[in-house]
C-alpha positions as MATLAB code, in Angstrom:
seq = 'MLPRMTDKPFLKTLAGEAVWPPPVWLMRQAGRYLPEYRAVRDKAGGFIALCTTPDLAAEVTLQPIRRYGFDAAILFSDILMVPWAMGQDLRFAEGEGPLLTPIKDQAGLDALDVAAVPERAAPIMETVRRVRAALETDHPGRALIGFAGSPWTVACYMVEGRGGGEFPLARRMAFRDPEMFAAVMAKLESATLTYLLAQAEAGAEALMLFDSWAGLLSPSGFRRWVIEPSVRLATALRKARPDIPLIGFPRLAGPLLQEYAAAVSVQAVAMDTGMDPAWAARHVPPQMALQGNLDPQAVVAGGPALEAEARAILEAMRGRPFVFNLGHGIVPPTPPEHVAQLMQILRAA';
ca = [
       8.832   30.917   -8.841;
       6.589   33.938   -8.709;
       7.457   37.209   -6.380;
       4.304   37.997   -4.762;
       2.937   40.089   -2.234;
      -0.111   38.464   -0.473;
      -1.411   37.275    2.394;
      -3.249   34.119    0.758;
      -1.281   31.009    2.017;
      -2.424   29.206   -1.259;
      -0.996   32.001   -3.563;
       2.048   32.234   -0.821;
       2.787   28.420   -1.046;
       2.623   28.786   -5.298;
       5.497   31.346   -4.606;
       7.685   28.984   -3.395;
       7.208   29.253    0.201;
       6.634   26.656    2.193;
       3.754   27.427    4.457;
       2.834   25.239    7.363;
       0.237   23.812    8.295;
      -0.033   23.728    4.112;
      -3.020   25.310    2.320;
      -6.157   22.782    1.245;
      -8.724   22.156   -1.279;
     -10.088   19.288   -2.943;
     -10.274   18.316   -6.537;
     -14.149   18.375   -7.320;
     -14.614   19.921   -3.439;
     -17.762   21.599   -5.055;
     -19.883   18.395   -6.306;
     -22.579   15.689   -5.316;
     -21.437   14.989   -1.949;
     -22.593   17.723   -0.402;
     -26.719   17.879    0.039;
     -26.582   21.553   -0.632;
     -24.844   21.316   -3.762;
     -27.751   18.699   -5.262;
     -30.331   20.752   -4.480;
     -28.711   24.010   -6.553;
     -28.202   21.817   -9.504;
     -31.808   20.168   -9.175;
     -32.958   23.930   -9.447;
     -30.803   24.273  -12.748;
     -32.512   21.469  -14.445;
     -28.993   20.275  -16.129;
     -25.312   20.208  -15.862;
     -24.787   22.911  -18.477;
     -27.107   25.042  -17.575;
     -25.539   25.022  -14.029;
     -22.375   26.009  -15.294;
     -23.833   28.598  -17.273;
     -25.844   30.283  -14.934;
     -23.531   32.691  -13.109;
     -25.729   33.142   -9.430;
     -25.867   29.241   -9.430;
     -22.566   28.263  -10.667;
     -20.782   31.115   -8.246;
     -23.177   29.524   -5.319;
     -22.052   25.911   -5.467;
     -18.497   27.272   -6.158;
     -18.998   28.992   -2.955;
     -20.422   26.187   -0.882;
     -17.401   24.128    0.332;
     -15.627   27.430    1.545;
     -18.579   28.149    3.396;
     -18.754   24.805    4.862;
     -14.725   23.598    5.129;
     -12.861   27.037    4.987;
     -10.485   25.515    2.363;
      -8.031   27.866    1.318;
      -8.828   28.270   -2.342;
     -12.100   27.710   -4.398;
     -11.743   26.544   -7.639;
     -14.578   27.604  -10.517;
     -17.085   25.306  -10.584;
     -17.482   24.266  -14.489;
     -16.233   21.241  -16.980;
     -13.591   20.779  -18.564;
     -15.361   19.903  -21.919;
     -16.734   23.755  -21.905;
     -14.025   24.239  -24.457;
     -15.051   22.239  -27.394;
     -18.643   23.547  -26.255;
     -17.786   27.070  -26.430;
     -16.516   26.113  -29.686;
     -19.634   24.774  -30.729;
     -19.567   20.701  -30.681;
     -22.579   19.400  -29.403;
     -22.261   18.507  -25.467;
     -24.690   16.719  -23.138;
     -24.314   15.267  -19.912;
     -26.386   12.052  -19.522;
     -27.386   10.763  -16.134;
     -25.481    7.430  -15.985;
     -23.470    7.820  -18.913;
     -21.229   10.898  -18.596;
     -20.610   13.530  -21.565;
     -21.363   12.734  -25.038;
     -20.386   14.642  -27.982;
     -20.797   14.599  -31.297;
     -17.117   12.836  -32.300;
     -14.666   14.861  -34.311;
     -13.939   12.348  -36.839;
     -12.370   14.552  -39.975;
     -11.182   17.796  -41.244;
     -14.993   19.083  -41.938;
     -15.917   18.103  -37.993;
     -12.667   20.210  -37.142;
     -13.553   22.726  -39.252;
     -17.294   23.414  -37.888;
     -15.376   24.508  -34.793;
     -15.108   28.136  -33.929;
     -12.176   29.395  -31.743;
     -13.599   33.153  -32.262;
     -17.085   31.864  -30.575;
     -15.042   31.499  -27.143;
     -15.374   34.487  -25.525;
     -18.747   35.165  -26.568;
     -19.945   31.498  -25.458;
     -18.555   31.548  -22.384;
     -19.088   34.714  -21.056;
     -21.421   33.347  -18.528;
     -18.753   31.514  -17.022;
     -16.496   34.428  -16.627;
     -19.198   36.199  -15.022;
     -19.076   33.053  -12.483;
     -15.267   34.160  -11.713;
     -16.207   37.770  -10.966;
     -18.988   36.796   -8.311;
     -16.728   34.395   -6.885;
     -13.940   36.935   -6.522;
     -16.070   39.369   -5.498;
     -17.664   36.978   -2.997;
     -14.199   35.957   -1.678;
     -12.842   39.260   -0.743;
     -15.587   40.236    0.997;
     -16.947   37.589    3.006;
     -13.550   34.670    2.667;
     -10.467   37.025    3.264;
      -7.389   35.203    2.347;
      -9.505   32.511    0.187;
      -8.109   32.551   -3.829;
      -9.711   31.695   -6.780;
      -8.582   29.215   -9.378;
      -9.769   28.739  -12.743;
      -8.891   25.849  -14.928;
      -9.075   24.007  -17.952;
      -8.675   20.611  -19.545;
      -4.810   20.138  -20.871;
      -5.638   19.612  -25.005;
      -4.490   15.648  -24.965;
      -7.364   15.177  -22.257;
      -9.953   17.148  -23.943;
      -9.088   15.779  -27.473;
      -9.803   12.390  -26.083;
     -13.472   13.268  -25.228;
     -13.935   15.380  -28.361;
     -12.709   12.445  -30.997;
     -13.954    9.905  -28.860;
     -17.399   11.168  -28.472;
     -17.915   10.009  -24.755;
     -15.903    9.571  -21.720;
     -15.121    6.538  -19.785;
     -12.542    3.833  -20.788;
      -8.990    4.108  -22.675;
     -10.078    6.439  -25.384;
      -9.226    4.037  -28.407;
     -10.888    6.014  -30.995;
      -8.665    9.161  -30.104;
      -5.126    6.948  -29.450;
      -5.673    5.630  -33.206;
      -5.997    8.698  -34.617;
      -2.784    9.885  -32.974;
      -0.944    6.728  -34.221;
      -2.731    6.354  -37.650;
      -3.490   10.236  -38.431;
      -1.070   12.387  -36.472;
      -1.565   15.653  -38.799;
      -5.236   15.331  -38.032;
      -4.995   14.592  -34.673;
      -1.964   17.665  -33.982;
      -4.549   19.736  -35.819;
      -7.520   19.096  -33.352;
      -5.004   19.651  -30.669;
      -3.598   22.968  -32.426;
      -7.401   24.783  -32.457;
      -7.691   23.441  -28.588;
      -4.675   24.976  -27.906;
      -6.045   28.410  -29.197;
      -9.196   27.950  -27.673;
      -7.842   27.059  -24.333;
      -5.541   29.862  -24.126;
      -8.023   32.294  -24.817;
     -10.208   30.730  -22.056;
      -7.659   30.827  -19.450;
      -6.508   34.473  -20.153;
     -10.436   35.288  -20.211;
     -10.909   33.928  -16.738;
      -7.383   35.700  -15.419;
      -8.898   38.573  -16.622;
     -11.906   38.375  -14.773;
     -10.330   37.844  -11.560;
      -8.827   34.407  -11.312;
      -5.987   34.552   -8.944;
      -4.089   30.653  -10.216;
      -4.755   28.221  -12.809;
      -4.657   25.050  -13.476;
      -4.259   22.678  -16.205;
      -6.235   19.377  -16.083;
      -4.814   15.926  -18.032;
      -6.530   13.656  -16.332;
      -5.515   10.942  -19.102;
      -1.701   11.279  -19.454;
      -1.246    8.143  -17.856;
      -3.114    6.601  -21.214;
       0.078    7.657  -23.446;
       3.466    5.785  -24.179;
       6.593    7.918  -23.344;
       7.251    9.425  -26.892;
       3.377    9.658  -26.486;
       3.632   11.794  -23.489;
       5.819   14.022  -24.574;
       4.908   14.672  -28.013;
       0.874   14.961  -26.837;
       1.041   15.885  -23.266;
       4.480   18.026  -22.427;
       4.953   19.868  -25.703;
       1.469   21.357  -25.885;
       1.594   22.346  -22.161;
       5.045   24.260  -22.900;
       3.491   26.043  -25.148;
       0.495   27.080  -23.510;
       2.892   27.548  -20.306;
       4.674   29.993  -22.379;
       1.908   31.772  -23.776;
       0.245   32.159  -20.300;
       3.526   33.452  -18.569;
       4.208   35.827  -21.198;
       0.490   37.490  -21.247;
       0.044   36.982  -17.362;
       3.414   36.712  -15.604;
       1.514   37.329  -12.038;
      -0.724   34.225  -12.633;
       0.469   31.038  -11.505;
      -0.096   27.826  -13.006;
      -0.636   24.247  -11.621;
      -0.204   21.291  -14.004;
      -1.604   18.237  -13.381;
      -0.454   14.903  -15.349;
      -2.080   12.328  -14.122;
      -0.894    8.818  -13.919;
       2.438   10.348  -15.166;
       4.675    8.407  -12.761;
       8.300    8.958  -13.538;
       7.085   11.219  -16.070;
       6.387   13.978  -13.682;
      10.070   14.980  -13.249;
      10.305   15.380  -16.986;
       6.856   17.469  -16.831;
       7.960   19.736  -14.318;
      11.710   20.249  -15.610;
      10.097   21.304  -19.269;
       6.905   23.045  -18.080;
       6.672   26.777  -16.719;
       4.682   25.602  -14.023;
       4.537   26.888  -10.333;
       3.403   23.428   -9.082;
       2.664   20.075  -10.118;
      -0.352   18.224   -8.964;
       0.389   14.271   -7.846;
      -2.177   11.789   -8.471;
      -3.198    8.951   -5.929;
      -0.684    6.394   -7.294;
       2.284    8.550   -6.812;
       5.140    8.465   -4.138;
       5.055   12.063   -2.479;
       8.823   11.061   -1.328;
       9.837   10.555   -4.662;
       8.236   13.189   -5.740;
       9.978   15.326   -3.508;
      13.004   13.911   -4.365;
      12.867   14.974   -8.256;
      10.671   17.479   -8.325;
      12.750   20.954   -7.799;
      12.558   22.317   -4.491;
      11.099   26.173   -5.262;
       8.339   23.932   -7.255;
       5.189   23.212   -5.013;
       3.846   19.742   -4.972;
      -0.114   19.205   -4.721;
      -1.817   16.692   -3.491;
      -2.472   13.410   -3.207;
      -4.179   11.820   -1.013;
      -6.500    8.768   -2.164;
     -10.212    9.846   -2.381;
     -11.447    6.411   -1.077;
      -9.939    7.186    2.137;
     -12.202   10.062    2.568;
     -15.140    7.689    2.170;
     -13.689    5.455    4.950;
     -12.467    8.035    7.565;
     -11.463    7.549   10.653;
      -7.941    6.489   11.828;
      -7.052    5.224    8.222;
      -7.859    8.401    6.832;
      -6.069   10.433   10.059;
      -3.052    7.743    8.860;
      -2.710    8.357    5.219;
      -3.385   12.396    5.548;
      -0.113   12.487    8.395;
       1.831   10.290    5.858;
       1.604   12.327    2.908;
       2.194   15.747    5.904;
       4.724   14.420    6.984;
       6.608   13.679    3.387;
       5.988   17.153    1.933;
       7.076   18.755    5.442;
       9.714   21.663    4.489;
       8.445   22.289    0.976;
       5.868   24.382   -0.921;
       2.524   21.996   -0.417;
      -0.872   22.312   -1.143;
      -2.663   19.441    0.348;
      -5.279   17.947   -1.829;
      -6.465   14.533   -3.242;
      -4.948   12.462   -5.680;
      -8.188   12.382   -8.009;
     -11.416   14.061   -7.491;
     -13.852   13.754   -4.300;
     -16.271   11.050   -4.996;
     -20.435   11.177   -4.576;
     -20.291    8.549   -1.657;
     -18.223   10.615    0.558;
     -19.480   11.510    3.943;
     -19.054   15.439    4.488;
     -18.243   14.612    8.100;
     -15.183   13.043    7.036;
     -14.039   15.805    4.821;
     -14.687   18.116    8.140;
     -12.183   15.323    9.848;
      -9.769   15.509    7.134;
     -10.110   19.517    7.951;
      -9.245   19.535   11.569;
      -5.936   17.364   10.902;
      -4.427   19.288    8.458;
      -5.152   22.604   10.185;
      -3.838   20.879   13.482;
      -0.722   19.891   11.868;
];
């Protein structure tokens, strides 16, 4: 638990306080479901350009705060900006998602430069500074979250060269050449630590580690490639910035969520859509915040189904530190008015 003097509900919750109604933000809350986001993205001319143009990235980060009054803004960026900042080729193709030059051997890994991260990521840090200033001036009580992908998940993209599917090439490397895969992970850990500490220095008030593909691993693989790197990262972050809370999201961890929560020095763990909140409440320490875990498709549906799902999660979480969120990112077909309905339900809890 972090001792913290703050009037921001989100940060109070991460410090171990059972705030009610709970604070709320949504994964991918700035994105394609909002017409104002689509207008800015068209102006940017490309996704990487949008992430690295501070005035545009700050604008889309703030759009959902203005529209809905969420309790936290999350930096608009992407987990693949870390390999991009190290020099790995990256592009986003319409209909295909991210495409990278895959890391196949030591030569490919050696071409990546951790020392380049601060300079290449400097525009992203400027976005953090601008958003923090705007929140303090125009949206008091709202916090700013910085983030990165966890090494396992980012390594999957780096080795595979693309997203989607079950990352067979990355998983095979982890089995066939664990030394090589461990070297990829080690370089990623170093770059990710640099990147997250820079966000904290620029004004992020909390940090989040997204391990979106943790559920692809066996229990032994989960312990080696998810828990162990997360422990090292969280320990280093805590040593450098003990004032900055950390949220971990080992998606599809199942019962290994309990082991993750016990081992990793996080102040909150995020639950995916398939996690039973009542189970998580019993197995995660009571002083540790939980975050989640509404099905994004319930928000697409709206109406009575949305209300029933949201109320069930609230009932399971009442009395403990809890941040309401989705179990995965909000999806493009989501009607913005359904997000407004969700906010009405939550604020009246």
